[in-house]
C-alpha positions as CSV (number, residue, x, y, z in Angstrom):
1,M,16.0,-21.5,10.4
2,S,17.4,-19.2,7.6
3,R,15.7,-15.9,8.8
4,N,15.4,-15.1,5.1
5,L,12.1,-13.6,3.9
6,A,10.4,-12.2,0.8
7,L,8.2,-9.5,2.2
8,V,5.7,-8.5,-0.5
9,L,4.2,-5.0,0.0
10,L,1.1,-3.9,-2.0
11,G,-0.2,-0.3,-2.3
12,D,-3.8,0.6,-2.3
13,C,-6.1,-2.4,-2.8
14,M,-9.5,-0.9,-3.5
15,L,-11.8,-3.9,-3.8
16,G,-15.1,-2.0,-3.4
17,R,-17.6,-0.6,-5.8
18,I,-17.3,-2.0,-9.4
19,V,-14.5,-4.4,-8.3
20,D,-16.8,-5.8,-5.6
21,E,-19.7,-6.1,-8.1
22,S,-17.5,-8.1,-10.4
23,L,-16.4,-10.4,-7.6
24,T,-20.1,-11.1,-6.8
25,A,-21.2,-11.5,-10.4
26,L,-18.3,-13.6,-11.7
27,P,-16.7,-15.9,-9.1
28,R,-13.7,-16.4,-11.4
29,Q,-12.8,-12.8,-10.5
30,L,-12.1,-13.8,-6.9
31,S,-8.7,-14.9,-8.2
32,G,-8.9,-13.3,-11.6
33,V,-8.8,-9.7,-10.1
34,W,-5.1,-10.3,-9.5
35,G,-4.4,-11.2,-13.1
36,D,-1.0,-12.6,-14.0
37,T,0.5,-11.2,-10.7
38,L,-1.3,-14.1,-8.8
39,P,1.6,-16.6,-9.1
40,L,3.9,-14.0,-7.6
41,L,1.5,-13.3,-4.8
42,Q,1.2,-17.0,-4.1
43,G,4.9,-17.5,-3.3
44,G,6.5,-16.7,-6.6
45,L,8.8,-13.9,-5.3
46,A,10.5,-16.0,-2.7
47,D,14.0,-17.2,-3.6
48,A,13.9,-20.9,-2.7
49,A,17.6,-21.3,-3.3
50,A,18.2,-18.6,-0.5
51,G,15.7,-20.3,1.8
52,E,13.2,-17.5,1.6
53,E,9.6,-17.8,2.7
54,Q,7.0,-15.2,1.6
55,L,4.6,-12.9,3.5
56,V,2.2,-10.6,1.7
57,A,1.0,-7.3,3.3
58,A,-1.3,-4.7,1.7
59,N,-3.2,-1.4,2.3
60,L,-6.9,-2.4,2.2
61,E,-8.6,0.7,0.8
62,C,-12.2,-0.3,1.7
63,A,-14.4,-1.6,4.5
64,V,-15.3,-5.3,4.5
65,T,-19.0,-5.2,5.4
66,A,-22.6,-5.8,4.4
67,E,-23.7,-2.6,6.1
68,E,-25.8,-0.2,4.0
69,G,-25.6,2.9,6.2
70,K,-22.7,4.9,4.7
71,D,-21.1,8.2,5.8
72,E,-23.1,10.7,3.7
73,E,-20.4,13.3,4.1
74,R,-18.0,11.3,2.0
75,A,-18.0,11.7,-1.7
76,F,-16.9,8.1,-2.2
77,N,-17.8,5.1,-0.1
78,F,-16.1,1.8,-0.7
79,K,-16.8,-1.7,0.7
80,L,-16.0,-5.3,-0.1
81,H,-18.9,-7.6,0.7
82,P,-17.7,-10.2,3.3
83,S,-18.7,-13.0,0.9
84,N,-16.0,-11.8,-1.4
85,L,-13.2,-12.0,1.1
86,P,-11.9,-15.1,-0.7
87,A,-10.3,-12.6,-3.1
88,L,-7.8,-11.7,-0.3
89,K,-7.3,-15.3,0.5
90,A,-6.6,-16.2,-3.1
91,A,-3.7,-13.7,-3.1
92,R,-2.5,-15.1,0.2
93,I,-2.6,-11.7,1.9
94,D,-1.4,-12.2,5.5
95,F,-1.8,-8.6,6.8
96,V,-3.8,-5.5,5.8
97,S,-3.3,-2.0,7.0
98,L,-6.7,-0.4,7.8
99,A,-5.7,3.2,8.9
100,N,-6.8,5.1,5.8
101,N,-9.6,7.4,4.6
102,H,-12.1,4.6,3.6
103,C,-12.1,2.2,6.6
104,L,-15.0,4.2,8.2
105,D,-17.0,4.8,5.0
106,Y,-19.8,2.6,6.5
107,K,-19.5,4.1,10.0
108,Q,-18.7,2.4,13.2
109,A,-20.8,-0.7,12.4
110,G,-19.0,-1.2,9.1
111,L,-15.6,-0.9,10.8
112,A,-16.6,-3.3,13.5
113,E,-17.7,-5.9,10.9
114,T,-14.5,-5.3,9.0
115,Q,-12.4,-6.2,12.0
116,L,-14.6,-9.3,12.8
117,V,-14.6,-10.6,9.2
118,L,-10.8,-10.2,8.9
119,A,-10.1,-11.8,12.2
120,S,-12.4,-14.7,11.4
121,A,-10.5,-15.3,8.2
122,G,-7.1,-15.3,9.9
123,I,-6.0,-12.1,8.2
124,A,-4.0,-9.8,10.6
125,F,-4.7,-6.1,10.6
126,A,-3.6,-2.9,12.5
127,G,-4.4,0.8,12.6
128,V,-8.1,0.8,13.8
129,G,-10.0,0.3,17.0
130,R,-10.1,2.4,20.2
131,A,-6.9,4.4,20.8
132,A,-4.8,1.8,22.4
133,E,-5.8,-0.9,20.0
134,A,-5.4,1.3,16.9
135,A,-1.8,2.1,18.0
136,R,-0.9,-1.5,18.6
137,P,1.0,-3.4,15.9
138,A,0.0,-6.7,14.4
139,I,2.6,-9.4,15.1
140,L,3.3,-12.0,12.5
141,E,5.9,-14.8,12.3
142,Q,7.3,-16.1,9.0
143,G,10.7,-17.3,7.8
144,G,12.0,-17.6,11.4
145,L,11.3,-13.9,11.9
146,R,8.9,-12.0,14.1
147,L,7.5,-8.9,12.4
148,A,5.6,-6.0,13.9
149,F,3.3,-4.1,11.5
150,F,2.1,-0.7,12.5
151,S,-0.6,1.3,10.6
152,Y,-1.0,5.1,10.7
153,A,-3.0,7.7,8.7
154,D,-2.9,11.5,8.5
155,H,-6.5,11.8,7.4
156,F,-9.1,12.3,8.6
157,P,-8.5,13.9,12.0
158,V,-12.2,13.5,12.9
159,W,-11.7,9.8,12.5
160,A,-8.9,9.6,15.1
161,A,-9.4,6.8,17.6
162,T,-10.1,7.8,21.2
163,D,-10.5,5.9,24.4
164,Q,-14.2,5.9,23.9
165,R,-14.6,5.6,20.1
166,S,-13.1,3.4,17.5
167,G,-11.2,5.1,14.7
168,I,-7.9,5.3,12.9
169,N,-4.4,5.5,14.4
170,Y,-4.1,9.2,13.4
171,I,-0.9,11.1,13.1
172,D,-0.3,14.7,12.0
173,P,2.9,15.1,10.1
174,E,3.1,18.7,11.2
175,D,2.4,18.0,14.9
176,Y,3.6,14.8,16.4
177,S,6.0,13.6,19.2
178,P,9.1,11.8,18.0
179,A,9.5,10.6,21.5
180,A,6.0,9.0,21.4
181,L,7.0,7.3,18.1
182,H,10.1,6.0,19.6
183,Q,8.2,4.6,22.6
184,Q,5.7,2.8,20.4
185,L,8.3,1.2,18.0
186,V,10.8,0.4,20.7
187,A,8.1,-1.4,22.7
188,A,7.6,-3.7,19.7
189,K,11.3,-4.5,19.6
190,E,11.3,-5.1,23.3
191,A,8.4,-7.5,22.8
192,G,10.5,-9.6,20.6
193,A,10.0,-8.1,17.1
194,D,12.9,-8.7,14.7
195,L,11.6,-6.3,12.1
196,T,9.3,-3.3,12.4
197,V,7.2,-2.3,9.4
198,V,5.3,1.0,9.2
199,F,2.3,1.3,6.8
200,I,1.2,4.9,6.6
201,H,-1.6,6.6,4.5
202,W,-0.4,10.1,4.1
203,G,-0.2,13.3,2.0
204,P,-2.4,14.8,-0.7
205,N,-3.3,13.1,-4.0
206,W,-1.7,14.1,-7.3
207,R,1.7,15.4,-6.2
208,W,5.0,13.9,-7.4
209,R,7.1,15.0,-4.4
210,P,6.2,14.4,-0.7
211,F,6.1,17.5,1.5
212,K,9.0,18.2,3.8
213,A,6.9,17.4,6.8
214,I,6.2,13.9,5.4
215,Q,9.9,13.4,4.6
216,R,10.8,14.4,8.2
217,L,8.2,12.1,9.7
218,A,9.5,9.2,7.6
219,R,13.0,9.7,8.8
220,D,11.7,10.0,12.4
221,F,10.0,6.6,12.0
222,V,13.3,5.1,11.0
223,D,15.2,6.9,13.8
224,A,12.5,5.4,16.2
225,G,13.2,1.9,15.0
226,A,11.3,1.3,11.8
227,D,13.0,-1.1,9.4
228,I,10.7,-0.3,6.5
229,V,8.3,2.7,5.9
230,F,5.6,1.9,3.3
231,G,3.6,5.0,2.3
232,H,0.4,5.1,0.2
233,S,-2.5,7.4,-0.6
234,A,-1.4,9.7,-3.5
235,H,-2.9,7.3,-6.1
236,H,0.4,7.2,-8.0
237,I,4.1,6.4,-7.4
238,Q,6.5,8.7,-5.6
239,G,10.2,8.4,-5.0
240,I,12.0,6.0,-2.7
241,Q,14.6,7.0,-0.2
242,V,17.0,4.7,1.6
243,Y,17.7,6.2,5.0
244,R,20.0,4.4,7.5
245,G,19.5,1.2,5.4
246,A,15.7,1.4,5.7
247,P,13.6,1.8,2.5
248,I,11.1,4.6,2.6
249,I,8.5,4.2,-0.1
250,Y,6.8,7.5,-0.1
251,S,3.8,6.4,-2.2
252,A,3.3,2.9,-3.6
253,G,0.5,4.0,-5.8
254,A,-2.5,1.8,-6.5
255,F,-2.2,-2.0,-6.8
256,V,-5.8,-2.6,-7.9
257,D,-8.9,-0.4,-8.1
258,D,-11.7,0.7,-10.6
259,Y,-10.6,4.4,-11.0
260,R,-10.4,6.3,-14.2
261,L,-7.1,7.1,-15.7
262,D,-5.2,10.3,-15.2
263,E,-2.9,10.4,-18.2
264,G,-0.3,12.6,-16.6
265,Y,0.1,10.8,-13.3
266,R,-0.6,7.3,-14.8
267,N,-2.4,6.1,-11.7
268,D,-2.9,2.8,-13.5
269,L,0.8,2.0,-13.2
270,S,2.7,1.0,-10.1
271,F,4.9,-1.7,-8.7
272,L,4.6,-4.9,-6.7
273,F,7.2,-4.1,-4.0
274,C,9.2,-7.0,-2.4
275,C,11.7,-6.3,0.4
276,H,14.1,-9.3,0.5
277,I,15.2,-9.9,4.1
278,A,18.6,-11.7,4.5
279,E,19.7,-13.0,7.9
280,G,17.1,-10.9,9.5
281,R,17.9,-7.6,7.8
282,P,16.5,-5.8,4.8
283,A,19.0,-6.5,2.0
284,W,17.4,-5.2,-1.2
285,L,14.1,-3.9,-2.6
286,E,12.7,-5.5,-5.7
287,L,10.2,-3.6,-7.9
288,V,8.0,-5.5,-10.3
289,P,6.1,-3.2,-12.6
290,T,2.3,-3.6,-12.6
291,H,-0.6,-2.2,-14.7
292,I,-4.3,-2.0,-13.7
293,V,-6.4,-3.0,-16.7
294,H,-10.1,-2.2,-17.1
295,T,-11.8,-4.5,-19.7
296,W,-15.2,-3.5,-21.0
297,Q,-18.0,-6.0,-21.1
298,Q,-20.9,-5.9,-23.6
299,P,-23.2,-2.8,-23.5
300,G,-25.8,-3.2,-20.8
301,E,-23.9,-5.9,-18.9
302,R,-23.1,-5.5,-15.2
303,P,-20.5,-4.8,-14.1
304,P,-19.7,-2.5,-17.1
305,Y,-16.0,-3.4,-16.9
306,L,-13.7,-5.8,-15.1
307,S,-10.7,-4.4,-13.2
308,Q,-7.5,-6.6,-12.9
309,V,-3.9,-6.0,-12.1
310,H,-1.3,-7.4,-14.5
311,L,2.4,-7.3,-14.9
312,A,3.3,-4.1,-16.9
313,R,5.1,-4.7,-20.2
314,G,6.5,-2.7,-23.1
315,S,6.0,1.0,-23.0
316,N,4.2,0.9,-19.7
317,A,7.1,-0.8,-18.0
318,A,9.5,1.6,-19.7
319,W,7.4,4.6,-18.4
320,L,7.7,3.2,-14.8
321,H,11.4,2.6,-15.1
322,S,12.0,6.1,-16.3
323,R,9.7,7.8,-13.8
324,I,10.8,5.9,-10.7
325,R,14.5,6.7,-11.5
326,E,13.6,10.4,-11.9
327,L,11.6,10.5,-8.7
328,C,14.4,8.7,-6.7
329,K,17.2,11.0,-7.9
330,P,16.6,13.7,-5.3
331,F,17.0,11.1,-2.6
332,G,20.3,9.8,-4.0
333,T,18.7,6.4,-4.4
334,E,20.4,3.9,-6.8
335,V,17.9,2.0,-9.0
336,E,19.4,-1.0,-10.8
337,D,18.1,-3.3,-13.5
338,A,17.3,-6.7,-12.1
339,G,16.6,-8.6,-15.3
340,G,13.4,-8.7,-17.4
341,S,11.3,-5.7,-16.5
342,R,12.2,-5.8,-12.7
343,L,14.2,-3.2,-10.8
344,R,16.4,-3.5,-7.7
345,I,17.4,-1.0,-5.0
346,P,20.2,-2.2,-2.7
347,L,19.7,-1.4,1.0
348,Q,22.7,-2.7,3.0
349,G,25.5,-0.3,3.3
350,T,23.3,2.6,2.1
351,A,23.0,5.7,4.2
352,G,20.8,7.7,1.8
353,M,20.3,11.5,1.9
354,A,17.5,13.9,2.6
355,A,16.0,15.8,-0.3
356,G,15.1,19.4,0.0
357,E,11.6,20.5,-1.2
358,G,13.2,22.9,-3.6
359,S,15.7,20.5,-5.1
360,K,16.3,21.3,-8.8
361,T,16.5,17.6,-9.6
362,A,12.9,17.1,-8.4
363,A,10.4,15.7,-10.8
364,G,8.0,18.5,-11.8
365,G,4.6,19.4,-11.7
366,G,1.0,19.2,-12.3
367,S,-1.1,16.6,-13.9
368,A,-2.0,16.5,-17.5
369,A,-5.7,16.7,-17.8
370,A,-7.5,13.4,-18.3
371,G,-7.7,13.2,-22.0
372,G,-9.9,11.9,-24.7
373,G,-9.3,8.2,-24.2
374,L,-12.2,5.9,-23.5
375,L,-11.2,5.2,-19.9
376,S,-10.8,8.9,-19.0
377,K,-14.4,9.6,-20.3
378,M,-16.0,6.8,-18.3
379,L,-18.4,8.1,-15.7
380,G,-18.0,5.2,-13.3
381,M,-14.2,5.5,-13.0
382,L,-13.6,8.3,-10.5
383,R,-10.7,9.8,-8.6
384,V,-10.9,9.6,-4.9
């Protein structure tokens, strides 16, 4: 067995609300929601010549439930109807991270159904349940490797799992025990995991640079044994750090959703991330530019628009290239051209550096106000 793997990592996949409506109304959307990225998700990122197999993991930013009783304290409640789960199967998604700020949108009943539906479909998950279960990794085997997937979130603390109540695998970046992290991650290695992957939903929305506390937590994950740290939640991309040979993606941005456009942060643009594993170790990170496209239907039709993710091209790909390079500079991360519109970050032999919050090379500031474009005026496309 080669022990070579293409590990595909997807940021926020929000398949609820108008996306879910489109999946119900138009069965072609069950695969069409993935646009022209679908062949890549279905094995197209694996290098057959290198003997790679492929595994796809994603942050699922919604419950999977038919429950109607929603958390009325939440401004936005997202759910994918269980009958539309074939959308995940079409993309060959093997694992979903559930510790995030939408898994309990439909309360305990919705979370329980989410777990049941995913398990019945053979899709692994982590990050929810009662305390011990929420902290436990999902174990998957592919490409001759055994991978442990952990899932954490730093919001909301009231959703934290306890011994008596299901919830999220909560962690506070300002107040946690590095020793406890080490114990959790080392236990996975001792149980036979070749690679440990941490998914974490953290930090505020609409901020180009991760807080110092988040950077410290990311490095502590690696020091505790994580081989990859995959962050999400901010709704847009942030920089990537290579620390002790481990990639830290601070924010992957959104892979697919129905949100309106912020013209400053360009939350419609992100990457399909693929960590190429060679002989059991992360060798390089491939970044494939992606673009969420909302296509309007005829007036009065439901849903009002169709949301799909496509490969980014032209000026959109150029914006992503420029922005990710700028965001990676404070971390000393080398971003190389990989041919076409793809980028590459080497991992082996790379120690990386810590970036101070006040670094003068940091990308700046606030968001441009959502402007006068058609998308930004649309009532149904909301920030969350």
